[in-house]
C-alpha positions as protocol buffer text, in pm:
chain_id: "A"
residue {
  index: 1
  type: MET
  ca { x: 31 y: -37 z: 1 }
}
residue {
  index: 2
  type: SER
  ca { x: 128 y: 343 z: -139 }
}
residue {
  index: 3
  type: LEU
  ca { x: 177 y: 630 z: 154 }
}
residue {
  index: 4
  type: ALA
  ca { x: 58 y: 857 z: -106 }
}
residue {
  index: 5
  type: ARG
  ca { x: -320 y: 912 z: -178 }
}
residue {
  index: 6
  type: ARG
  ca { x: -503 y: 1106 z: -400 }
}
residue {
  index: 7
  type: ALA
  ca { x: -563 y: 1499 z: -291 }
}
residue {
  index: 8
  type: VAL
  ca { x: -967 y: 1570 z: -179 }
}
residue {
  index: 9
  type: PRO
  ca { x: -1132 y: 1927 z: -195 }
}
residue {
  index: 10
  type: GLU
  ca { x: -1079 y: 1936 z: 180 }
}
residue {
  index: 11
  type: ASP
  ca { x: -691 y: 1916 z: 109 }
}
residue {
  index: 12
  type: ALA
  ca { x: -689 y: 2255 z: -73 }
}
residue {
  index: 13
  type: GLU
  ca { x: -540 y: 2470 z: 204 }
}
residue {
  index: 14
  type: GLU
  ca { x: -305 y: 2225 z: 260 }
}
residue {
  index: 15
  type: VAL
  ca { x: -176 y: 2238 z: -86 }
}
residue {
  index: 16
  type: LEU
  ca { x: -156 y: 2575 z: -156 }
}
residue {
  index: 17
  type: ARG
  ca { x: 48 y: 2600 z: 153 }
}
residue {
  index: 18
  type: LEU
  ca { x: 291 y: 2310 z: 17 }
}
residue {
  index: 19
  type: ARG
  ca { x: 302 y: 2512 z: -292 }
}
residue {
  index: 20
  type: GLN
  ca { x: 399 y: 2815 z: -111 }
}
residue {
  index: 21
  type: VAL
  ca { x: 698 y: 2564 z: 27 }
}
residue {
  index: 22
  type: MET
  ca { x: 804 y: 2487 z: -355 }
}
residue {
  index: 23
  type: ILE
  ca { x: 764 y: 2843 z: -464 }
}
residue {
  index: 24
  type: ASP
  ca { x: 978 y: 2991 z: -199 }
}
residue {
  index: 25
  type: SER
  ca { x: 1228 y: 2714 z: -241 }
}
residue {
  index: 26
  type: LEU
  ca { x: 1276 y: 2864 z: -599 }
}
residue {
  index: 27
  type: GLY
  ca { x: 1389 y: 3202 z: -426 }
}
residue {
  index: 28
  type: ARG
  ca { x: 1201 y: 3366 z: -712 }
}
residue {
  index: 29
  type: PRO
  ca { x: 1104 y: 3738 z: -682 }
}
residue {
  index: 30
  type: GLY
  ca { x: 714 y: 3783 z: -613 }
}
residue {
  index: 31
  type: GLY
  ca { x: 689 y: 3427 z: -481 }
}
residue {
  index: 32
  type: SER
  ca { x: 548 y: 3562 z: -107 }
}
residue {
  index: 33
  type: ARG
  ca { x: 175 y: 3578 z: -43 }
}
residue {
  index: 34
  type: ALA
  ca { x: 182 y: 3906 z: -117 }
}
residue {
  index: 35
  type: GLY
  ca { x: -151 y: 4006 z: -341 }
}
residue {
  index: 36
  type: GLY
  ca { x: -331 y: 3719 z: -193 }
}
residue {
  index: 37
  type: TRP
  ca { x: -325 y: 3459 z: -467 }
}
residue {
  index: 38
  type: HIS
  ca { x: -405 y: 3186 z: -165 }
}
residue {
  index: 39
  type: ALA
  ca { x: -758 y: 3343 z: -147 }
}
residue {
  index: 40
  type: ASP
  ca { x: -805 y: 3363 z: -522 }
}
residue {
  index: 41
  type: SER
  ca { x: -638 y: 3005 z: -563 }
}
residue {
  index: 42
  type: LEU
  ca { x: -876 y: 2824 z: -283 }
}
residue {
  index: 43
  type: PRO
  ca { x: -1215 y: 2826 z: -447 }
}
residue {
  index: 44
  type: VAL
  ca { x: -1084 y: 2709 z: -786 }
}
residue {
  index: 45
  type: LEU
  ca { x: -856 y: 2440 z: -635 }
}
residue {
  index: 46
  type: ARG
  ca { x: -1098 y: 2319 z: -456 }
}
residue {
  index: 47
  type: GLU
  ca { x: -1347 y: 2249 z: -731 }
}
residue {
  index: 48
  type: ARG
  ca { x: -1022 y: 2117 z: -928 }
}
residue {
  index: 49
  type: LEU
  ca { x: -944 y: 1833 z: -620 }
}
residue {
  index: 50
  type: GLY
  ca { x: -1334 y: 1774 z: -695 }
}
residue {
  index: 51
  type: GLU
  ca { x: -1276 y: 1619 z: -1012 }
}
residue {
  index: 52
  type: GLU
  ca { x: -1212 y: 1276 z: -1027 }
}
residue {
  index: 53
  type: ASP
  ca { x: -1218 y: 1232 z: -1387 }
}
residue {
  index: 54
  type: GLY
  ca { x: -1092 y: 1572 z: -1470 }
}
residue {
  index: 55
  type: ASP
  ca { x: -753 y: 1633 z: -1649 }
}
residue {
  index: 56
  type: PHE
  ca { x: -575 y: 1770 z: -1314 }
}
residue {
  index: 57
  type: ALA
  ca { x: -480 y: 1515 z: -996 }
}
residue {
  index: 58
  type: ALA
  ca { x: -269 y: 1568 z: -701 }
}
residue {
  index: 59
  type: PHE
  ca { x: -115 y: 1334 z: -479 }
}
residue {
  index: 60
  type: VAL
  ca { x: -8 y: 1370 z: -117 }
}
residue {
  index: 61
  type: VAL
  ca { x: 129 y: 1253 z: 196 }
}
residue {
  index: 62
  type: ASP
  ca { x: -42 y: 1287 z: 545 }
}
residue {
  index: 63
  type: ARG
  ca { x: 151 y: 1447 z: 844 }
}
residue {
  index: 64
  type: ARG
  ca { x: 137 y: 1174 z: 1092 }
}
residue {
  index: 65
  type: ASP
  ca { x: 245 y: 1393 z: 1394 }
}
residue {
  index: 66
  type: ARG
  ca { x: -43 y: 1657 z: 1308 }
}
residue {
  index: 67
  type: PRO
  ca { x: -365 y: 1552 z: 1169 }
}
residue {
  index: 68
  type: GLY
  ca { x: -501 y: 1765 z: 908 }
}
residue {
  index: 69
  type: ALA
  ca { x: -155 y: 1826 z: 783 }
}
residue {
  index: 70
  type: LEU
  ca { x: -3 y: 1718 z: 478 }
}
residue {
  index: 71
  type: ALA
  ca { x: 387 y: 1640 z: 443 }
}
residue {
  index: 72
  type: ALA
  ca { x: 401 y: 1588 z: 75 }
}
residue {
  index: 73
  type: LEU
  ca { x: 226 y: 1716 z: -250 }
}
residue {
  index: 74
  type: VAL
  ca { x: 314 y: 1641 z: -617 }
}
residue {
  index: 75
  type: ALA
  ca { x: 26 y: 1800 z: -897 }
}
residue {
  index: 76
  type: GLY
  ca { x: 29 y: 1724 z: -1224 }
}
residue {
  index: 77
  type: THR
  ca { x: -242 y: 1740 z: -1548 }
}
residue {
  index: 78
  type: VAL
  ca { x: -320 y: 1599 z: -1872 }
}
residue {
  index: 79
  type: ASP
  ca { x: -283 y: 1809 z: -2196 }
}
residue {
  index: 80
  type: TYR
  ca { x: -353 y: 1716 z: -2570 }
}
residue {
  index: 81
  type: ARG
  ca { x: -96 y: 1815 z: -2807 }
}
residue {
  index: 82
  type: ILE
  ca { x: -117 y: 1691 z: -3190 }
}
residue {
  index: 83
  type: GLY
  ca { x: 44 y: 1376 z: -3178 }
}
residue {
  index: 84
  type: LYS
  ca { x: 414 y: 1280 z: -3299 }
}
residue {
  index: 85
  type: PRO
  ca { x: 625 y: 980 z: -3335 }
}
residue {
  index: 86
  type: GLY
  ca { x: 644 y: 817 z: -3008 }
}
residue {
  index: 87
  type: ASN
  ca { x: 341 y: 981 z: -2899 }
}
residue {
  index: 88
  type: PRO
  ca { x: 115 y: 912 z: -3185 }
}
residue {
  index: 89
  type: ARG
  ca { x: -241 y: 1011 z: -2938 }
}
residue {
  index: 90
  type: GLY
  ca { x: -55 y: 1339 z: -2839 }
}
residue {
  index: 91
  type: ARG
  ca { x: -155 y: 1272 z: -2437 }
}
residue {
  index: 92
  type: VAL
  ca { x: 121 y: 1465 z: -2225 }
}
residue {
  index: 93
  type: GLY
  ca { x: 120 y: 1495 z: -1876 }
}
residue {
  index: 94
  type: TYR
  ca { x: 245 y: 1742 z: -1712 }
}
residue {
  index: 95
  type: VAL
  ca { x: 452 y: 1760 z: -1349 }
}
residue {
  index: 96
  type: PHE
  ca { x: 460 y: 2049 z: -1113 }
}
residue {
  index: 97
  type: SER
  ca { x: 414 y: 2185 z: -764 }
}
residue {
  index: 98
  type: VAL
  ca { x: 664 y: 1877 z: -600 }
}
residue {
  index: 99
  type: ALA
  ca { x: 693 y: 1979 z: -294 }
}
residue {
  index: 100
  type: THR
  ca { x: 764 y: 1826 z: 72 }
}
residue {
  index: 101
  type: ASP
  ca { x: 784 y: 1991 z: 400 }
}
residue {
  index: 102
  type: PRO
  ca { x: 1140 y: 2085 z: 499 }
}
residue {
  index: 103
  type: GLU
  ca { x: 1117 y: 1890 z: 816 }
}
residue {
  index: 104
  type: ALA
  ca { x: 943 y: 1554 z: 674 }
}
residue {
  index: 105
  type: ARG
  ca { x: 1196 y: 1538 z: 366 }
}
residue {
  index: 106
  type: ARG
  ca { x: 1436 y: 1199 z: 300 }
}
residue {
  index: 107
  type: ARG
  ca { x: 1131 y: 998 z: 393 }
}
residue {
  index: 108
  type: GLY
  ca { x: 1019 y: 861 z: 28 }
}
residue {
  index: 109
  type: TYR
  ca { x: 719 y: 1098 z: 73 }
}
residue {
  index: 110
  type: ALA
  ca { x: 788 y: 1289 z: -292 }
}
residue {
  index: 111
  type: ARG
  ca { x: 843 y: 959 z: -471 }
}
residue {
  index: 112
  type: ALA
  ca { x: 530 y: 786 z: -338 }
}
residue {
  index: 113
  type: CYS
  ca { x: 354 y: 1070 z: -471 }
}
residue {
  index: 114
  type: MET
  ca { x: 511 y: 1093 z: -785 }
}
residue {
  index: 115
  type: GLU
  ca { x: 476 y: 714 z: -847 }
}
residue {
  index: 116
  type: GLU
  ca { x: 66 y: 795 z: -809 }
}
residue {
  index: 117
  type: LEU
  ca { x: 94 y: 1064 z: -1025 }
}
residue {
  index: 118
  type: LEU
  ca { x: 273 y: 857 z: -1288 }
}
residue {
  index: 119
  type: ALA
  ca { x: 50 y: 558 z: -1276 }
}
residue {
  index: 120
  type: TRP
  ca { x: -237 y: 825 z: -1293 }
}
residue {
  index: 121
  type: PHE
  ca { x: -54 y: 950 z: -1640 }
}
residue {
  index: 122
  type: ARG
  ca { x: -70 y: 584 z: -1750 }
}
residue {
  index: 123
  type: GLU
  ca { x: -448 y: 540 z: -1697 }
}
residue {
  index: 124
  type: ARG
  ca { x: -506 y: 836 z: -1917 }
}
residue {
  index: 125
  type: GLY
  ca { x: -303 y: 723 z: -2159 }
}
residue {
  index: 126
  type: ALA
  ca { x: -25 y: 983 z: -2143 }
}
residue {
  index: 127
  type: GLY
  ca { x: 250 y: 890 z: -2418 }
}
residue {
  index: 128
  type: GLN
  ca { x: 529 y: 1120 z: -2245 }
}
residue {
  index: 129
  type: VAL
  ca { x: 558 y: 1325 z: -1883 }
}
residue {
  index: 130
  type: LEU
  ca { x: 720 y: 1692 z: -1859 }
}
residue {
  index: 131
  type: LEU
  ca { x: 865 y: 1845 z: -1574 }
}
residue {
  index: 132
  type: THR
  ca { x: 1109 y: 2108 z: -1477 }
}
residue {
  index: 133
  type: ALA
  ca { x: 1380 y: 1962 z: -1199 }
}
residue {
  index: 134
  type: SER
  ca { x: 1559 y: 2157 z: -957 }
}
residue {
  index: 135
  type: PRO
  ca { x: 1897 y: 2027 z: -929 }
}
residue {
  index: 136
  type: GLU
  ca { x: 1829 y: 1872 z: -559 }
}
residue {
  index: 137
  type: ALA
  ca { x: 1544 y: 1673 z: -720 }
}
residue {
  index: 138
  type: GLU
  ca { x: 1673 y: 1556 z: -1040 }
}
residue {
  index: 139
  type: PRO
  ca { x: 1823 y: 1274 z: -882 }
}
residue {
  index: 140
  type: LEU
  ca { x: 1433 y: 1189 z: -783 }
}
residue {
  index: 141
  type: TYR
  ca { x: 1322 y: 1191 z: -1129 }
}
residue {
  index: 142
  type: ALA
  ca { x: 1631 y: 1038 z: -1282 }
}
residue {
  index: 143
  type: SER
  ca { x: 1555 y: 717 z: -1078 }
}
residue {
  index: 144
  type: LEU
  ca { x: 1228 y: 692 z: -1239 }
}
residue {
  index: 145
  type: GLY
  ca { x: 1336 y: 701 z: -1558 }
}
residue {
  index: 146
  type: PHE
  ca { x: 1356 y: 1074 z: -1620 }
}
residue {
  index: 147
  type: THR
  ca { x: 1577 y: 1219 z: -1862 }
}
residue {
  index: 148
  type: ARG
  ca { x: 1733 y: 1539 z: -1935 }
}
residue {
  index: 149
  type: ASP
  ca { x: 1564 y: 1708 z: -2254 }
}
residue {
  index: 150
  type: PRO
  ca { x: 1783 y: 1898 z: -2444 }
}
residue {
  index: 151
  type: ASP
  ca { x: 1452 y: 2151 z: -2619 }
}
residue {
  index: 152
  type: PRO
  ca { x: 1449 y: 2495 z: -2499 }
}
residue {
  index: 153
  type: SER
  ca { x: 1235 y: 2655 z: -2322 }
}
residue {
  index: 154
  type: MET
  ca { x: 1068 y: 3006 z: -2310 }
}
residue {
  index: 155
  type: ARG
  ca { x: 794 y: 3179 z: -2121 }
}
residue {
  index: 156
  type: LEU
  ca { x: 550 y: 3471 z: -2161 }
}
residue {
  index: 157
  type: LEU
  ca { x: 377 y: 3628 z: -1869 }
}
residue {
  index: 158
  type: LEU
  ca { x: 25 y: 3748 z: -1980 }
}
């Protein structure tokens, strides 16, 4: 039996807390709670966590020492992109918001969540899975079979 379980709407506040842990660990400017993004995100996140057959899922590990708190989080989506060799159906998984509470690290929680998310991607017919890896997390992803992608990435904020 896995340590991880699928997140439910009641986990939404803790999911946002762990997403903030991830954002803060990246040291990005503007990553703080300024602007009230948690309050704006909460209703949508609760709704999405309640969609069992949707294109979004989060897997979590509960904190044993704090009822109602989460120790780890992994979230992902399945998108459609035009098919190509190696993925003719065009279903692509994308992993984001991988976070573990600092005091709960090195216990296999992120791995347990990732394994559940990868199984969820397979169930939905994803032919490939993409993610952005921090240097600290790269060994975990490599052990799960991920390889570095040489394609360049760019971003536009709207």
